[in-house]
C-alpha positions as CSV (number, residue, x, y, z in Angstrom):
1,M,15.3,-50.5,81.3
2,S,18.4,-48.5,80.5
3,T,17.9,-45.3,78.5
4,L,21.5,-45.2,77.3
5,T,22.0,-45.3,73.6
6,P,23.9,-48.3,72.5
7,F,27.4,-47.5,71.2
8,P,27.0,-49.0,67.7
9,L,24.0,-46.6,67.1
10,L,26.0,-43.6,68.3
11,A,28.8,-44.6,65.9
12,L,26.3,-44.8,63.0
13,I,24.8,-41.3,63.8
14,G,28.3,-39.8,63.9
15,A,29.2,-41.3,60.6
16,V,26.1,-40.0,58.9
17,S,26.5,-36.5,60.4
18,G,30.1,-36.4,59.1
19,A,29.0,-37.4,55.7
20,V,26.3,-34.7,55.5
21,T,28.8,-32.0,56.7
22,A,31.3,-33.1,54.1
23,W,28.6,-32.9,51.3
24,V,27.5,-29.4,52.4
25,L,31.1,-28.2,52.4
26,L,31.7,-29.7,49.0
27,R,28.6,-28.0,47.5
28,R,29.7,-24.7,49.1
29,D,33.1,-24.9,47.6
30,R,32.1,-26.2,44.2
31,P,33.3,-23.9,41.3
32,A,30.7,-21.4,40.3
33,E,31.0,-22.1,36.6
34,V,28.9,-25.3,36.9
35,L,25.9,-23.1,37.6
36,T,26.6,-20.5,34.9
37,P,24.4,-20.8,31.7
38,S,26.2,-21.5,28.5
39,A,27.3,-18.5,26.4
40,P,25.1,-17.5,23.4
41,P,26.3,-18.6,20.0
42,E,28.5,-16.2,18.0
43,P,26.4,-14.1,15.7
44,M,26.6,-14.8,12.0
45,P,28.7,-12.2,10.1
46,D,26.7,-9.7,8.2
47,G,28.2,-10.7,4.9
48,V,27.2,-14.3,5.3
49,T,23.6,-13.3,6.3
50,A,23.2,-11.1,3.3
51,R,24.5,-13.8,1.0
52,L,22.1,-16.4,2.4
53,L,19.2,-14.0,2.0
54,A,20.3,-13.2,-1.6
55,D,20.5,-16.9,-2.4
56,E,17.1,-17.5,-0.9
57,R,15.6,-14.6,-3.0
58,E,17.2,-15.9,-6.2
59,A,15.9,-19.4,-5.6
60,R,12.4,-18.0,-5.2
61,L,12.7,-16.0,-8.4
62,D,14.0,-19.0,-10.3
63,A,11.0,-21.0,-9.1
64,L,8.6,-18.3,-10.2
65,R,10.2,-18.1,-13.6
66,S,9.9,-21.8,-14.0
67,L,6.2,-21.7,-13.0
68,S,5.6,-18.9,-15.5
69,E,7.1,-21.0,-18.3
70,E,4.8,-23.9,-17.4
71,A,1.8,-21.4,-17.3
72,D,2.7,-20.3,-20.8
73,E,1.8,-23.9,-21.9
74,D,-1.0,-24.4,-19.4
75,P,-3.5,-21.5,-19.1
76,G,-5.0,-23.1,-16.0
77,L,-1.8,-22.2,-14.1
78,R,-1.7,-18.6,-15.1
79,Q,-3.8,-17.0,-12.4
80,D,-2.0,-19.2,-9.8
81,C,1.3,-17.9,-11.1
82,V,0.2,-14.3,-10.8
83,D,-1.1,-14.9,-7.3
84,E,2.3,-16.5,-6.3
85,V,4.2,-13.5,-7.7
86,L,2.0,-11.1,-5.6
87,A,2.4,-13.3,-2.6
88,Q,6.2,-12.8,-2.7
89,F,5.7,-9.1,-2.1
90,R,4.2,-10.0,1.3
91,T,7.6,-11.0,2.7
92,D,9.8,-9.1,0.2
93,P,8.1,-5.8,-0.8
94,H,11.1,-4.8,-2.9
95,A,11.4,-8.1,-4.8
96,P,12.3,-7.4,-8.5
97,L,9.1,-9.0,-9.9
98,W,7.3,-6.3,-11.7
99,E,9.2,-7.0,-14.9
100,L,8.1,-10.6,-14.7
101,L,4.5,-9.6,-14.3
102,R,4.6,-7.0,-17.1
103,E,5.9,-9.7,-19.5
104,H,2.5,-11.5,-19.0
105,L,0.2,-8.5,-18.6
106,R,1.2,-6.3,-21.6
107,R,-1.0,-6.9,-24.7
108,D,2.0,-6.3,-27.0
109,S,4.0,-9.1,-25.3
110,P,4.2,-12.6,-27.0
111,R,3.6,-14.1,-23.6
112,F,0.5,-12.0,-22.8
113,W,-2.0,-13.7,-20.5
114,P,-5.5,-12.1,-20.8
115,G,-8.0,-11.8,-18.0
116,M,-5.7,-11.8,-15.0
117,D,-6.8,-10.4,-11.7
118,L,-4.5,-8.5,-9.2
119,H,-5.9,-9.0,-5.7
120,V,-3.6,-7.7,-3.0
121,V,-4.7,-8.4,0.5
122,F,-1.6,-7.3,2.5
123,G,-0.2,-4.0,3.6
124,L,2.7,-2.8,1.4
125,L,3.8,-2.7,-2.2
126,A,6.9,-0.9,-3.4
127,D,7.9,0.6,-6.7
128,V,4.8,-0.6,-8.5
129,D,5.2,-0.6,-12.3
130,L,2.3,-1.7,-14.4
131,R,2.7,0.7,-17.3
132,G,1.0,-0.5,-20.4
133,C,-0.6,-3.5,-18.7
134,E,-4.1,-4.9,-19.1
135,V,-5.7,-6.7,-16.2
136,R,-9.3,-7.6,-15.3
137,D,-9.7,-6.8,-11.6
138,G,-7.3,-4.5,-9.7
139,V,-8.1,-4.8,-6.0
140,F,-5.8,-2.9,-3.6
141,P,-7.8,-1.9,-0.6
142,S,-5.9,-0.3,2.3
143,V,-2.6,-1.0,0.6
144,G,0.4,1.3,1.2
145,F,2.4,2.2,-1.9
146,A,6.0,2.9,-1.2
147,G,8.1,4.5,-4.0
148,D,6.5,5.9,-7.2
149,A,3.5,4.0,-8.4
150,H,3.2,3.7,-12.2
151,F,-0.1,2.9,-13.8
152,E,0.3,4.9,-17.0
153,D,-1.7,3.4,-19.9
154,T,-3.0,0.6,-17.8
155,V,-6.3,-0.9,-18.8
156,F,-8.6,-2.3,-16.1
157,T,-11.5,-4.3,-17.7
158,G,-13.0,-5.3,-14.4
159,K,-13.6,-3.8,-10.9
160,V,-11.0,-1.5,-9.5
161,N,-10.7,-0.8,-5.8
162,F,-8.0,1.5,-4.1
163,E,-10.3,2.4,-1.2
164,E,-8.3,3.6,1.9
165,S,-5.0,3.1,0.2
166,C,-2.1,5.5,0.7
167,F,0.4,6.5,-2.0
168,A,3.5,7.7,-0.1
169,R,5.1,9.1,-3.3
170,H,4.0,10.0,-6.8
171,A,1.0,8.2,-8.3
172,F,0.9,8.1,-12.1
173,F,-2.3,7.0,-13.8
174,D,-1.8,9.0,-17.1
175,R,-4.2,7.7,-19.8
176,A,-5.4,4.8,-17.7
177,R,-8.7,3.2,-18.7
178,F,-11.2,2.0,-16.1
179,E,-13.8,0.1,-18.1
180,A,-16.0,-0.9,-15.2
181,G,-15.7,2.0,-12.8
182,A,-13.2,2.7,-10.0
183,N,-13.3,3.2,-6.3
184,F,-10.7,5.6,-4.7
185,E,-12.8,6.6,-1.7
186,H,-10.7,7.7,1.4
187,T,-7.5,7.2,-0.6
188,T,-4.5,9.4,0.4
189,F,-2.1,10.9,-2.2
190,T,0.8,12.5,-0.4
191,A,2.7,13.6,-3.6
192,T,1.7,14.2,-7.2
193,A,-1.6,12.5,-8.2
194,A,-1.5,12.3,-12.0
195,F,-4.7,11.3,-13.8
196,P,-4.5,13.2,-17.1
197,G,-6.4,11.7,-20.0
198,I,-7.9,8.9,-18.1
199,T,-11.2,7.4,-19.2
200,T,-13.8,5.8,-17.0
201,H,-16.9,3.7,-17.9
202,G,-19.2,3.0,-14.9
203,R,-19.2,5.1,-11.8
204,A,-16.0,6.5,-10.3
205,W,-15.8,7.4,-6.6
206,F,-13.1,9.7,-5.0
207,D,-15.2,10.7,-2.0
208,A,-13.2,11.8,1.1
209,A,-9.9,11.3,-0.7
210,R,-7.0,13.5,0.2
211,F,-4.8,15.1,-2.4
212,S,-1.8,16.8,-0.7
213,A,0.2,18.0,-3.7
214,R,-0.3,18.6,-7.4
215,T,-3.5,17.0,-8.7
216,D,-4.0,16.6,-12.5
217,F,-7.3,15.4,-14.1
218,A,-6.7,17.4,-17.3
219,A,-8.6,16.1,-20.3
220,A,-10.0,13.2,-18.3
221,G,-13.1,11.6,-19.7
222,F,-15.8,10.4,-17.2
223,G,-18.3,8.3,-19.1
224,D,-20.7,7.9,-16.1
225,G,-21.3,9.6,-12.8
226,V,-18.3,10.6,-10.7
227,S,-18.1,11.9,-7.2
228,F,-15.5,14.0,-5.4
229,G,-17.6,14.6,-2.4
230,G,-15.7,15.8,0.7
231,V,-12.4,15.6,-1.1
232,G,-9.5,17.7,0.1
233,F,-7.4,19.3,-2.6
234,S,-4.4,20.9,-0.9
235,G,-2.2,21.7,-3.8
236,P,-2.7,23.0,-7.3
237,T,-5.6,21.2,-9.0
238,T,-6.6,21.0,-12.6
239,F,-9.6,19.6,-14.4
240,R,-8.8,21.6,-17.5
241,D,-10.7,20.3,-20.6
242,A,-12.2,17.4,-18.6
243,R,-15.4,15.8,-19.9
244,F,-18.2,14.6,-17.5
245,A,-21.0,12.7,-19.2
246,A,-23.2,13.0,-16.1
247,V,-23.3,15.3,-13.1
248,A,-19.9,16.1,-11.6
249,L,-20.3,16.0,-7.8
250,F,-17.9,18.2,-5.7
251,G,-20.1,18.7,-2.7
252,Q,-18.2,19.6,0.6
253,A,-14.9,19.5,-1.3
254,R,-12.1,21.9,-0.2
255,F,-9.7,23.7,-2.5
256,G,-6.6,25.0,-0.8
257,G,-4.5,25.8,-3.8
258,H,-4.9,26.8,-7.5
259,A,-8.0,25.4,-9.1
260,D,-8.4,25.3,-12.9
261,F,-11.7,24.1,-14.6
262,T,-11.0,25.9,-17.8
263,G,-12.8,24.1,-20.7
264,A,-14.3,21.5,-18.4
265,V,-17.8,20.3,-19.5
266,A,-20.4,18.4,-17.6
267,A,-24.1,17.7,-17.6
268,A,-24.1,19.8,-14.4
269,F,-21.6,20.8,-11.7
270,E,-22.6,20.5,-8.1
271,F,-20.5,22.3,-5.5
272,A,-22.9,22.4,-2.6
273,G,-21.0,23.1,0.6
274,A,-17.7,23.2,-1.2
275,R,-15.1,25.8,0.0
276,V,-12.1,27.5,-1.4
277,R,-9.3,29.1,0.5
278,T,-8.9,32.9,-0.1
279,D,-6.1,34.1,2.1
280,V,-3.3,32.7,0.0
281,H,-2.1,33.8,-3.4
282,V,-3.8,31.3,-5.7
283,V,-5.7,31.5,-9.0
284,H,-9.2,30.0,-9.4
285,T,-11.0,29.3,-12.7
286,W,-14.4,27.8,-12.0
287,P,-17.0,26.3,-14.4
288,D,-19.5,28.7,-15.9
289,G,-22.1,29.7,-13.3
290,V,-20.0,28.7,-10.3
291,T,-18.8,31.6,-8.0
292,A,-17.3,32.0,-4.6
293,G,-19.1,33.8,-1.8
294,E,-17.8,36.2,0.9
295,P,-14.7,34.9,2.7
296,A,-15.0,34.0,6.4
297,P,-12.5,32.9,9.0
298,R,-12.2,29.1,9.3
299,R,-9.1,27.3,10.5
300,P,-6.7,27.5,8.9
301,G,-7.1,30.8,7.2
302,R,-10.1,32.3,5.4
303,W,-12.5,30.3,3.2
304,A,-15.3,31.2,0.8
305,E,-18.2,28.8,0.0
306,L,-18.8,28.0,-3.7
307,R,-22.3,28.4,-5.1
């Protein structure tokens, strides 16, 4: 049998080979742009973006105002409205909503809603202004307060919790009333902490709090036990004319600046393990019977134990 390849088959093989070669050359010479990904869309101008965000914020505010008007007529919607206002701060900490809240939380307002709770479970609140308001629970654990925080003349009729919160600027609680106690344990005050003239009923805890600047509890009235155990007072501190109905606990506290307890009265003062810095120019006025021991080196500086 002949092993020669028939001519028609050779012709077919040649035709296929030529077609493959032509395809390869075509792919090699194809313009590169067909493989280039499409260009990203043009960014939106800053002015347009700002306007869209402003329109979105105004739309949310209008919706909250409408809800508050409905809640004026339907008390069952009031706590939901307050919760919705607070929820807006989660995505927009600087939203201008404190005025809307105050309109419903001030007892002298014709639109006052009694018995409202403020429960904040997210990280940041800015420029808080609850001056003259009355709320039931005020719960702000681990919240960061940006800007000055105003709680002057605020009345809390229920539980109050600021545990592990941080005030980045001044905190004003002048004449605030805590009718069921208050928890400020492990709270950080980086600027002025103003509590003059406050009144508390029920226990108040400030254990392990940090006061970095001026601290003012002048003329405060503590109607039950209060503890400042392990507190750090770095700046000038005053409890002048403060009234403690029970034992005032300052065990392990540290006083790094001026300390003034002139006129302060308590069932007893306990300063076990508390220390005062002595190598800086400061003035100390302690309650009757409390004195500082011999200074000793302790970083930073020299400190004396109170006894």
